[in-house]
N, CA, C and O atoms as CSV, one atom per row, in Angstrom:
chain,resi,resn,atom,element,x,y,z
A,1,MET,N,N,-10.667,-25.277,35.037
A,1,MET,CA,C,-9.437,-24.948,34.943
A,1,MET,C,C,-8.627,-25.477,33.842
A,1,MET,O,O,-8.606,-26.706,33.777
A,2,LEU,N,N,-7.943,-24.821,32.944
A,2,LEU,CA,C,-7.188,-25.341,31.878
A,2,LEU,C,C,-5.999,-26.026,32.180
A,2,LEU,O,O,-5.237,-25.619,33.057
A,3,SER,N,N,-5.776,-27.080,31.489
A,3,SER,CA,C,-4.552,-27.813,31.671
A,3,SER,C,C,-3.306,-27.173,30.994
A,3,SER,O,O,-3.427,-26.368,30.071
A,4,ARG,N,N,-2.071,-27.575,31.506
A,4,ARG,CA,C,-0.867,-27.100,30.845
A,4,ARG,C,C,-0.863,-27.256,29.394
A,4,ARG,O,O,-0.510,-26.332,28.662
A,5,CYS,N,N,-1.264,-28.451,28.926
A,5,CYS,CA,C,-1.349,-28.951,27.550
A,5,CYS,C,C,-2.391,-28.165,26.692
A,5,CYS,O,O,-2.231,-28.080,25.474
A,6,ASP,N,N,-3.414,-27.614,27.295
A,6,ASP,CA,C,-4.372,-26.913,26.684
A,6,ASP,C,C,-3.949,-25.529,26.329
A,6,ASP,O,O,-4.238,-24.970,25.272
A,7,LEU,N,N,-3.197,-24.990,27.359
A,7,LEU,CA,C,-2.528,-23.696,27.290
A,7,LEU,C,C,-1.405,-23.598,26.308
A,7,LEU,O,O,-1.180,-22.523,25.753
A,8,ILE,N,N,-0.656,-24.711,26.055
A,8,ILE,CA,C,0.376,-24.925,25.141
A,8,ILE,C,C,-0.192,-24.899,23.666
A,8,ILE,O,O,0.299,-24.288,22.717
A,9,LYS,N,N,-1.249,-25.632,23.667
A,9,LYS,CA,C,-2.018,-25.726,22.414
A,9,LYS,C,C,-2.513,-24.378,22.001
A,9,LYS,O,O,-2.263,-23.915,20.888
A,10,GLY,N,N,-3.235,-23.737,22.925
A,10,GLY,CA,C,-3.708,-22.472,22.504
A,10,GLY,C,C,-2.829,-21.346,22.232
A,10,GLY,O,O,-3.236,-20.410,21.545
A,11,ALA,N,N,-1.645,-21.364,22.723
A,11,ALA,CA,C,-0.585,-20.392,22.530
A,11,ALA,C,C,0.044,-20.810,21.266
A,11,ALA,O,O,0.516,-19.923,20.555
A,12,ALA,N,N,0.116,-22.023,20.893
A,12,ALA,CA,C,0.687,-22.477,19.379
A,12,ALA,C,C,-0.216,-21.990,18.370
A,12,ALA,O,O,0.258,-21.461,17.365
A,13,VAL,N,N,-1.539,-22.112,18.525
A,13,VAL,CA,C,-2.606,-21.789,17.564
A,13,VAL,C,C,-2.636,-20.166,17.367
A,13,VAL,O,O,-2.826,-19.587,16.298
A,14,ALA,N,N,-2.424,-19.612,18.539
A,14,ALA,CA,C,-2.433,-18.055,18.466
A,14,ALA,C,C,-1.042,-17.665,17.668
A,14,ALA,O,O,-1.039,-16.882,16.718
A,15,LEU,N,N,-0.142,-18.158,18.057
A,15,LEU,CA,C,1.182,-17.880,17.188
A,15,LEU,C,C,1.237,-18.124,15.844
A,15,LEU,O,O,1.807,-17.323,15.104
A,16,LEU,N,N,0.583,-19.393,15.309
A,16,LEU,CA,C,0.538,-19.684,14.009
A,16,LEU,C,C,-0.432,-18.640,13.288
A,16,LEU,O,O,-0.164,-18.273,12.143
A,17,THR,N,N,-1.496,-18.189,13.921
A,17,THR,CA,C,-2.392,-17.375,13.252
A,17,THR,C,C,-1.813,-15.926,13.054
A,17,THR,O,O,-2.072,-15.264,12.050
A,18,LEU,N,N,-0.945,-15.441,14.163
A,18,LEU,CA,C,-0.443,-14.078,14.008
A,18,LEU,C,C,0.645,-14.363,12.983
A,18,LEU,O,O,0.739,-13.450,12.163
A,19,SER,N,N,1.493,-15.368,12.795
A,19,SER,CA,C,2.563,-15.468,11.867
A,19,SER,C,C,1.967,-15.450,10.442
A,19,SER,O,O,2.513,-14.752,9.588
A,20,ILE,N,N,0.810,-16.228,10.126
A,20,ILE,CA,C,0.200,-16.274,9.002
A,20,ILE,C,C,-0.381,-14.749,8.560
A,20,ILE,O,O,-0.234,-14.322,7.415
A,21,GLN,N,N,-0.997,-14.062,9.525
A,21,GLN,CA,C,-1.384,-12.700,9.262
A,21,GLN,C,C,-0.354,-11.905,8.776
A,21,GLN,O,O,-0.444,-11.214,7.761
A,22,GLY,N,N,0.774,-12.009,9.598
A,22,GLY,CA,C,1.966,-11.146,9.318
A,22,GLY,C,C,2.575,-11.401,7.900
A,22,GLY,O,O,2.886,-10.483,7.140
A,23,ALA,N,N,2.700,-12.565,7.647
A,23,ALA,CA,C,3.296,-13.157,6.261
A,23,ALA,C,C,2.184,-12.545,5.226
A,23,ALA,O,O,2.609,-11.945,4.239
A,24,TRP,N,N,0.947,-12.663,5.398
A,24,TRP,CA,C,-0.045,-12.103,4.475
A,24,TRP,C,C,0.117,-10.565,4.138
A,24,TRP,O,O,0.028,-10.080,3.010
A,25,ALA,N,N,0.372,-9.884,5.319
A,25,ALA,CA,C,0.488,-8.408,5.332
A,25,ALA,C,C,1.658,-8.012,4.593
A,25,ALA,O,O,1.671,-6.996,3.898
A,26,GLN,N,N,2.830,-8.937,4.748
A,26,GLN,CA,C,4.069,-8.409,4.018
A,26,GLN,C,C,3.861,-8.697,2.604
A,26,GLN,O,O,4.304,-7.868,1.810
A,27,GLU,N,N,3.203,-9.831,2.104
A,27,GLU,CA,C,3.106,-10.159,0.827
A,27,GLU,C,C,2.286,-9.022,-0.027
A,27,GLU,O,O,2.589,-8.667,-1.166
A,28,THR,N,N,1.165,-8.509,0.767
A,28,THR,CA,C,0.284,-7.606,0.059
A,28,THR,C,C,0.639,-6.045,0.480
A,28,THR,O,O,-0.221,-5.180,0.312
A,29,LYS,N,N,1.771,-5.755,0.963
A,29,LYS,CA,C,2.202,-4.499,1.380
A,29,LYS,C,C,2.087,-3.571,0.224
A,29,LYS,O,O,2.477,-3.886,-0.901
A,30,VAL,N,N,1.542,-2.414,0.512
A,30,VAL,CA,C,1.405,-1.294,-0.631
A,30,VAL,C,C,1.977,-0.165,-0.013
A,30,VAL,O,O,1.772,0.092,1.174
A,31,ASN,N,N,2.743,0.584,-0.812
A,31,ASN,CA,C,3.397,1.670,-0.428
A,31,ASN,C,C,2.608,2.945,-1.023
A,31,ASN,O,O,2.253,2.995,-2.201
A,32,LEU,N,N,2.386,3.907,-0.142
A,32,LEU,CA,C,1.528,5.043,-0.729
A,32,LEU,C,C,2.437,6.227,-1.047
A,32,LEU,O,O,3.410,6.457,-0.329
A,33,PHE,N,N,2.138,6.995,-2.120
A,33,PHE,CA,C,2.862,8.080,-2.449
A,33,PHE,C,C,1.873,9.186,-2.792
A,33,PHE,O,O,0.807,8.926,-3.351
A,34,LYS,N,N,2.254,10.493,-2.435
A,34,LYS,CA,C,1.420,11.567,-2.835
A,34,LYS,C,C,2.090,12.307,-4.105
A,34,LYS,O,O,3.248,12.725,-4.096
A,35,ILE,N,N,1.274,12.405,-5.112
A,35,ILE,CA,C,1.760,13.012,-6.313
A,35,ILE,C,C,1.069,14.368,-6.288
A,35,ILE,O,O,-0.142,14.544,-6.155
A,36,ILE,N,N,2.086,15.382,-6.444
A,36,ILE,CA,C,1.665,16.741,-6.345
A,36,ILE,C,C,1.626,17.126,-7.989
A,36,ILE,O,O,2.623,16.933,-8.685
A,37,THR,N,N,0.621,17.578,-8.435
A,37,THR,CA,C,0.314,18.232,-9.780
A,37,THR,C,C,0.027,19.617,-9.854
A,37,THR,O,O,-0.355,20.199,-8.839
A,38,ILE,N,N,0.160,20.200,-10.900
A,38,ILE,CA,C,-0.196,21.640,-11.146
A,38,ILE,C,C,-1.622,22.015,-10.604
A,38,ILE,O,O,-1.854,23.113,-10.099
A,39,LYS,N,N,-2.512,21.074,-10.739
A,39,LYS,CA,C,-3.817,21.332,-10.180
A,39,LYS,C,C,-4.386,20.850,-8.776
A,39,LYS,O,O,-5.225,21.467,-8.118
A,40,ASP,N,N,-3.786,19.636,-8.425
A,40,ASP,CA,C,-4.178,18.955,-7.232
A,40,ASP,C,C,-3.220,17.895,-6.601
A,40,ASP,O,O,-2.161,17.635,-7.171
A,41,GLU,N,N,-3.509,17.385,-5.638
A,41,GLU,CA,C,-2.572,16.369,-5.049
A,41,GLU,C,C,-3.454,14.927,-5.058
A,41,GLU,O,O,-4.631,14.895,-4.701
A,42,ILE,N,N,-2.875,14.004,-5.418
A,42,ILE,CA,C,-3.573,12.564,-5.354
A,42,ILE,C,C,-2.607,11.610,-4.725
A,42,ILE,O,O,-1.387,11.751,-4.803
A,43,ILE,N,N,-3.231,10.594,-4.073
A,43,ILE,CA,C,-2.588,9.471,-3.426
A,43,ILE,C,C,-2.635,8.320,-4.225
A,43,ILE,O,O,-3.689,7.939,-4.734
A,44,VAL,N,N,-1.422,7.660,-4.390
A,44,VAL,CA,C,-1.394,6.366,-5.154
A,44,VAL,C,C,-0.590,5.375,-4.385
A,44,VAL,O,O,0.249,5.674,-3.535
A,45,GLY,N,N,-0.920,4.153,-4.760
A,45,GLY,CA,C,-0.347,3.053,-4.118
A,45,GLY,C,C,0.304,2.115,-5.097
A,45,GLY,O,O,-0.213,1.859,-6.185
A,46,LEU,N,N,1.504,1.582,-4.672
A,46,LEU,CA,C,2.200,0.694,-5.467
A,46,LEU,C,C,2.711,-0.575,-4.585
A,46,LEU,O,O,3.221,-0.419,-3.476
A,47,SER,N,N,2.530,-1.800,-5.169
A,47,SER,CA,C,2.976,-2.869,-4.377
A,47,SER,C,C,4.565,-2.964,-4.526
A,47,SER,O,O,5.222,-2.293,-5.322
A,48,ALA,N,N,5.044,-3.855,-3.681
A,48,ALA,CA,C,6.551,-3.999,-3.619
A,48,ALA,C,C,7.043,-4.527,-5.084
A,48,ALA,O,O,8.034,-3.981,-5.570
A,49,GLU,N,N,6.453,-5.466,-5.733
A,49,GLU,CA,C,6.698,-5.874,-7.168
A,49,GLU,C,C,6.621,-4.792,-8.167
A,49,GLU,O,O,7.417,-4.783,-9.106
A,50,GLU,N,N,5.616,-3.773,-8.018
A,50,GLU,CA,C,5.451,-2.779,-8.911
A,50,GLU,C,C,6.650,-1.680,-8.858
A,50,GLU,O,O,7.170,-1.147,-9.838
A,51,LEU,N,N,6.979,-1.458,-7.445
A,51,LEU,CA,C,8.148,-0.717,-7.268
A,51,LEU,C,C,9.352,-1.356,-7.772
A,51,LEU,O,O,10.092,-0.676,-8.483
A,52,GLN,N,N,9.658,-2.550,-7.515
A,52,GLN,CA,C,10.815,-3.133,-8.048
A,52,GLN,C,C,10.925,-3.075,-9.569
A,52,GLN,O,O,12.008,-2.923,-10.135
A,53,SER,N,N,9.741,-3.203,-10.218
A,53,SER,CA,C,9.886,-3.169,-11.755
A,53,SER,C,C,10.198,-1.671,-12.074
A,53,SER,O,O,10.637,-1.441,-13.200
A,54,LEU,N,N,10.042,-0.748,-11.314
A,54,LEU,CA,C,10.276,0.577,-11.568
A,54,LEU,C,C,11.766,0.996,-11.305
A,54,LEU,O,O,12.209,2.069,-11.715
A,55,GLY,N,N,12.472,0.141,-10.639
A,55,GLY,CA,C,13.855,0.175,-10.215
A,55,GLY,C,C,14.084,0.788,-8.976
A,55,GLY,O,O,15.008,1.591,-8.847
A,56,GLY,N,N,13.327,0.486,-8.037
A,56,GLY,CA,C,13.511,0.957,-6.673
A,56,GLY,C,C,12.434,0.765,-5.734
A,56,GLY,O,O,11.502,0.003,-5.991
A,57,ASN,N,N,12.518,1.450,-4.605
A,57,ASN,CA,C,11.408,1.101,-3.509
A,57,ASN,C,C,11.008,2.508,-2.898
A,57,ASN,O,O,10.326,2.525,-1.874
A,58,ASP,N,N,11.379,3.588,-3.447
A,58,ASP,CA,C,10.957,4.921,-2.785
A,58,ASP,C,C,10.487,5.798,-3.723
A,58,ASP,O,O,10.417,5.490,-4.913
A,59,ALA,N,N,10.085,7.105,-3.192
A,59,ALA,CA,C,9.489,8.196,-4.168
A,59,ALA,C,C,10.483,8.434,-5.356
A,59,ALA,O,O,10.020,8.576,-6.487
A,60,SER,N,N,11.790,8.481,-5.145
A,60,SER,CA,C,12.730,8.885,-6.113
A,60,SER,C,C,12.565,7.857,-7.254
A,60,SER,O,O,12.667,8.308,-8.395
A,61,ALA,N,N,12.326,6.541,-7.105
A,61,ALA,CA,C,12.246,5.561,-8.093
A,61,ALA,C,C,10.871,5.735,-8.873
A,61,ALA,O,O,10.799,5.406,-10.057
A,62,VAL,N,N,9.833,6.234,-8.220
A,62,VAL,CA,C,8.615,6.658,-8.886
A,62,VAL,C,C,8.864,7.756,-9.808
A,62,VAL,O,O,8.471,7.738,-10.974
A,63,ALA,N,N,9.561,8.775,-9.246
A,63,ALA,CA,C,9.690,10.012,-9.972
A,63,ALA,C,C,10.646,9.646,-11.229
A,63,ALA,O,O,10.274,10.012,-12.344
A,64,HIS,N,N,11.723,9.019,-11.107
A,64,HIS,CA,C,12.623,8.713,-12.159
A,64,HIS,C,C,11.940,7.979,-13.201
A,64,HIS,O,O,12.135,8.250,-14.386
A,65,ALA,N,N,10.948,6.833,-12.734
A,65,ALA,CA,C,10.316,5.983,-13.765
A,65,ALA,C,C,9.245,6.991,-14.493
A,65,ALA,O,O,9.078,6.863,-15.706
A,66,LEU,N,N,8.610,7.863,-13.861
A,66,LEU,CA,C,7.583,8.757,-14.447
A,66,LEU,C,C,8.251,9.631,-15.442
A,66,LEU,O,O,7.705,9.830,-16.527
A,67,ALA,N,N,9.569,10.247,-15.103
A,67,ALA,CA,C,10.201,11.125,-15.962
A,67,ALA,C,C,10.683,10.325,-17.228
A,67,ALA,O,O,10.548,10.760,-18.371
A,68,LYS,N,N,11.248,9.137,-16.923
A,68,LYS,CA,C,11.966,8.281,-18.004
A,68,LYS,C,C,10.706,7.802,-19.010
A,68,LYS,O,O,10.841,7.929,-20.226
A,69,LYS,N,N,9.730,7.361,-18.555
A,69,LYS,CA,C,8.548,6.620,-19.484
A,69,LYS,C,C,7.634,7.627,-19.838
A,69,LYS,O,O,6.929,7.411,-20.824
A,70,GLY,N,N,7.507,8.687,-19.226
A,70,GLY,CA,C,6.555,9.814,-19.526
A,70,GLY,C,C,5.194,9.663,-19.049
A,70,GLY,O,O,4.404,10.606,-19.018
A,71,ASP,N,N,4.894,8.395,-18.650
A,71,ASP,CA,C,3.557,8.118,-18.064
A,71,ASP,C,C,3.507,6.909,-17.261
A,71,ASP,O,O,4.375,6.072,-17.509
A,72,LEU,N,N,2.588,6.629,-16.265
A,72,LEU,CA,C,2.594,5.487,-15.452
A,72,LEU,C,C,1.171,5.232,-15.219
A,72,LEU,O,O,0.370,6.166,-15.198
A,73,THR,N,N,0.795,3.948,-15.035
A,73,THR,CA,C,-0.547,3.535,-14.716
A,73,THR,C,C,-0.406,2.950,-13.236
A,73,THR,O,O,0.326,2.001,-12.956
A,74,VAL,N,N,-1.165,3.610,-12.372
A,74,VAL,CA,C,-1.047,3.284,-10.975
A,74,VAL,C,C,-2.586,3.217,-10.453
A,74,VAL,O,O,-3.543,3.570,-11.143
A,75,TRP,N,N,-2.672,2.738,-9.205
A,75,TRP,CA,C,-3.938,2.763,-8.457
A,75,TRP,C,C,-4.100,3.929,-7.596
A,75,TRP,O,O,-3.277,4.079,-6.693
A,76,GLN,N,N,-5.102,4.833,-7.751
A,76,GLN,CA,C,-5.399,5.903,-6.802
A,76,GLN,C,C,-6.000,5.270,-5.503
A,76,GLN,O,O,-6.679,4.244,-5.489
A,77,TYR,N,N,-5.670,5.992,-4.458
A,77,TYR,CA,C,-6.104,5.562,-3.033
A,77,TYR,C,C,-6.872,6.694,-2.514
A,77,TYR,O,O,-6.631,7.848,-2.870
A,78,ASN,N,N,-7.831,6.375,-1.643
A,78,ASN,CA,C,-8.737,7.380,-1.108
A,78,ASN,C,C,-9.307,6.772,0.241
A,78,ASN,O,O,-9.455,5.551,0.300
A,79,VAL,N,N,-9.629,7.556,1.311
A,79,VAL,CA,C,-10.076,7.065,2.560
A,79,VAL,C,C,-11.600,6.524,2.294
A,79,VAL,O,O,-12.421,7.142,1.617
A,80,HIS,N,N,-11.818,5.403,2.869
A,80,HIS,CA,C,-13.350,4.849,2.822
A,80,HIS,C,C,-13.574,4.133,4.082
A,80,HIS,O,O,-12.642,3.945,4.864
A,81,ARG,N,N,-14.757,3.728,4.313
A,81,ARG,CA,C,-15.203,2.901,5.359
A,81,ARG,C,C,-15.071,1.394,4.945
A,81,ARG,O,O,-15.534,0.965,3.889
A,82,GLY,N,N,-14.397,0.618,5.870
A,82,GLY,CA,C,-14.361,-0.682,5.502
A,82,GLY,C,C,-15.749,-1.415,5.904
A,82,GLY,O,O,-16.712,-0.745,6.278
A,83,PRO,N,N,-15.801,-2.875,5.803
A,83,PRO,CA,C,-16.826,-3.549,6.109
A,83,PRO,C,C,-17.358,-3.464,7.479
A,83,PRO,O,O,-18.536,-3.655,7.780
A,84,ASN,N,N,-16.297,-3.131,8.376
A,84,ASN,CA,C,-16.518,-3.195,9.842
A,84,ASN,C,C,-16.859,-1.756,10.324
A,84,ASN,O,O,-17.120,-1.511,11.502
A,85,GLY,N,N,-16.838,-0.817,9.334
A,85,GLY,CA,C,-17.025,0.592,9.846
A,85,GLY,C,C,-15.712,1.380,10.078
A,85,GLY,O,O,-15.756,2.604,10.207
A,86,GLU,N,N,-14.597,0.729,10.129
A,86,GLU,CA,C,-13.401,1.432,10.305
A,86,GLU,C,C,-12.904,2.144,9.029
A,86,GLU,O,O,-13.127,1.689,7.907
A,87,LEU,N,N,-12.238,3.249,9.250
A,87,LEU,CA,C,-11.773,4.031,8.046
A,87,LEU,C,C,-10.513,3.325,7.614
A,87,LEU,O,O,-9.708,2.918,8.452
A,88,GLN,N,N,-10.325,3.169,6.272
A,88,GLN,CA,C,-9.189,2.612,5.718
A,88,GLN,C,C,-8.830,3.195,4.343
A,88,GLN,O,O,-9.704,3.713,3.648
A,89,GLN,N,N,-7.516,3.112,3.936
A,89,GLN,CA,C,-7.044,3.661,2.755
A,89,GLN,C,C,-7.276,2.621,1.732
A,89,GLN,O,O,-6.715,1.538,1.900
A,90,ALA,N,N,-8.044,2.803,0.669
A,90,ALA,CA,C,-8.481,1.816,-0.180
A,90,ALA,C,C,-8.366,2.273,-1.730
A,90,ALA,O,O,-8.641,3.425,-2.068
A,91,PRO,N,N,-7.937,1.282,-2.647
A,91,PRO,CA,C,-7.896,1.718,-4.089
A,91,PRO,C,C,-9.257,1.967,-4.495
A,91,PRO,O,O,-10.224,1.292,-4.142
A,92,THR,N,N,-9.285,3.072,-5.333
A,92,THR,CA,C,-10.732,3.553,-5.844
A,92,THR,C,C,-10.667,3.571,-7.460
A,92,THR,O,O,-11.710,3.349,-8.074
A,93,ALA,N,N,-9.535,3.814,-8.125
A,93,ALA,CA,C,-9.519,3.742,-9.475
A,93,ALA,C,C,-8.127,3.535,-10.123
A,93,ALA,O,O,-7.138,3.965,-9.531
A,94,ARG,N,N,-8.013,2.959,-11.196
A,94,ARG,CA,C,-6.734,2.866,-11.887
A,94,ARG,C,C,-6.560,4.058,-12.629
A,94,ARG,O,O,-7.533,4.411,-13.296
A,95,ILE,N,N,-5.495,4.789,-12.665
A,95,ILE,CA,C,-5.397,6.039,-13.235
A,95,ILE,C,C,-4.005,6.138,-14.084
A,95,ILE,O,O,-3.130,5.287,-13.921
A,96,GLY,N,N,-3.857,7.161,-14.947
A,96,GLY,CA,C,-2.532,7.198,-15.672
A,96,GLY,C,C,-2.000,8.528,-15.267
A,96,GLY,O,O,-2.740,9.512,-15.252
A,97,LEU,N,N,-0.734,8.595,-14.935
A,97,LEU,CA,C,0.073,9.759,-14.526
A,97,LEU,C,C,0.885,10.285,-15.712
A,97,LEU,O,O,1.590,9.526,-16.377
A,98,LEU,N,N,0.786,11.509,-15.953
A,98,LEU,CA,C,1.610,12.086,-16.980
A,98,LEU,C,C,2.733,12.885,-16.401
A,98,LEU,O,O,2.513,13.682,-15.489
A,99,ALA,N,N,3.972,12.695,-16.913
A,99,ALA,CA,C,5.341,13.351,-16.448
A,99,ALA,C,C,5.088,14.875,-16.467
A,99,ALA,O,O,5.349,15.570,-15.486
A,100,ASN,N,N,4.606,15.343,-17.535
A,100,ASN,CA,C,4.556,16.874,-17.700
A,100,ASN,C,C,3.567,17.593,-16.732
A,100,ASN,O,O,3.622,18.812,-16.570
A,101,ALA,N,N,2.619,16.761,-16.062
A,101,ALA,CA,C,1.736,17.266,-15.174
A,101,ALA,C,C,2.044,17.143,-13.681
A,101,ALA,O,O,1.478,17.770,-12.785
A,102,SER,N,N,3.034,16.233,-13.543
A,102,SER,CA,C,3.287,16.045,-12.248
A,102,SER,C,C,4.572,16.671,-11.714
A,102,SER,O,O,5.634,16.464,-12.302
A,103,LEU,N,N,4.512,17.421,-10.634
A,103,LEU,CA,C,5.617,18.247,-10.169
A,103,LEU,C,C,6.425,17.616,-9.155
A,103,LEU,O,O,7.615,17.927,-9.095
A,104,ARG,N,N,5.929,16.739,-8.317
A,104,ARG,CA,C,6.575,16.124,-7.272
A,104,ARG,C,C,6.016,14.828,-6.704
A,104,ARG,O,O,4.798,14.649,-6.685
A,105,VAL,N,N,6.867,13.921,-6.243
A,105,VAL,CA,C,6.448,12.739,-5.814
A,105,VAL,C,C,7.044,12.452,-4.323
A,105,VAL,O,O,8.254,12.406,-4.097
A,106,GLU,N,N,6.100,12.279,-3.403
A,106,GLU,CA,C,6.356,12.263,-1.937
A,106,GLU,C,C,6.010,10.954,-1.303
A,106,GLU,O,O,4.977,10.416,-1.702
A,107,PRO,N,N,6.723,10.352,-0.366
A,107,PRO,CA,C,6.029,9.232,0.363
A,107,PRO,C,C,4.901,9.849,1.295
A,107,PRO,O,O,4.941,10.941,1.861
A,108,TYR,N,N,3.858,8.878,1.325
A,108,TYR,CA,C,2.694,9.304,1.955
A,108,TYR,C,C,2.408,8.328,3.188
A,108,TYR,O,O,2.321,7.113,3.012
A,109,ALA,N,N,2.268,8.915,4.433
A,109,ALA,CA,C,1.906,8.056,5.521
A,109,ALA,C,C,0.466,8.186,5.877
A,109,ALA,O,O,-0.090,9.267,5.682
A,110,THR,N,N,-0.196,7.162,6.392
A,110,THR,CA,C,-1.575,7.179,6.773
A,110,THR,C,C,-1.659,6.523,8.017
A,110,THR,O,O,-0.859,5.652,8.358
A,111,PRO,N,N,-2.804,6.995,8.853
A,111,PRO,CA,C,-3.034,6.359,10.124
A,111,PRO,C,C,-3.870,5.088,9.965
A,111,PRO,O,O,-3.989,4.278,10.884
A,112,TYR,N,N,-4.468,4.935,8.719
A,112,TYR,CA,C,-5.446,3.847,8.474
A,112,TYR,C,C,-4.836,2.553,7.795
A,112,TYR,O,O,-3.755,2.560,7.207
A,113,GLN,N,N,-5.562,1.561,7.924
A,113,GLN,CA,C,-5.081,0.366,7.316
A,113,GLN,C,C,-5.158,0.582,5.803
A,113,GLN,O,O,-6.076,1.187,5.249
A,114,ILE,N,N,-4.195,0.076,5.240
A,114,ILE,CA,C,-4.067,0.012,3.737
A,114,ILE,C,C,-4.499,-1.152,3.063
A,114,ILE,O,O,-3.936,-2.227,3.271
A,115,VAL,N,N,-5.617,-1.021,2.130
A,115,VAL,CA,C,-6.048,-2.215,1.517
A,115,VAL,C,C,-5.369,-2.436,0.279
A,115,VAL,O,O,-5.329,-1.504,-0.525
A,116,PRO,N,N,-4.777,-3.631,-0.022
A,116,PRO,CA,C,-4.127,-3.985,-1.256
A,116,PRO,C,C,-4.923,-3.762,-2.633
A,116,PRO,O,O,-6.126,-4.020,-2.627
A,117,HIS,N,N,-4.373,-3.337,-3.709
A,117,HIS,CA,C,-5.184,-3.120,-4.897
A,117,HIS,C,C,-5.090,-4.622,-5.550
A,117,HIS,O,O,-4.234,-5.426,-5.181
A,118,PRO,N,N,-6.058,-4.909,-6.556
A,118,PRO,CA,C,-6.018,-6.217,-7.238
A,118,PRO,C,C,-4.980,-6.417,-8.217
A,118,PRO,O,O,-4.897,-7.488,-8.818
C-alpha cells in the first residue's frame, strides 16, 4: 500500500511533467493555413514568432504580408506517420509563395498532432 507521502510525491511529479509538456507545446505552437492557388491547395505552417513578424496572428495577416511583400517563404505541411505510427501533420519542405498565384488564405484545422518545423 502506498503511503500518503508517496501519493503526494507522485502527484507532484505528474503535475510537473504535464506543466513542462504544456509549456513546450505552447512554445512550439504552429498555426496551419490553407493557401488556395489557381492550380491547387497547400497547407503551410507558421510559428507564433513568424506570424508576429508578419504583423498579426491570423489568415488576414498572412494574406496582407503576401500581398505587400509579393512573396513569402514558409514550411509546407502534409500528413505523415510519426515514429509511433500515429498520423501527424509534419513539415515536408520549405517553399516560396507568390502573391500573384495565391487566391485565398484560410485557417486550417487538423485532427492530427502538429509537428513544429525547424
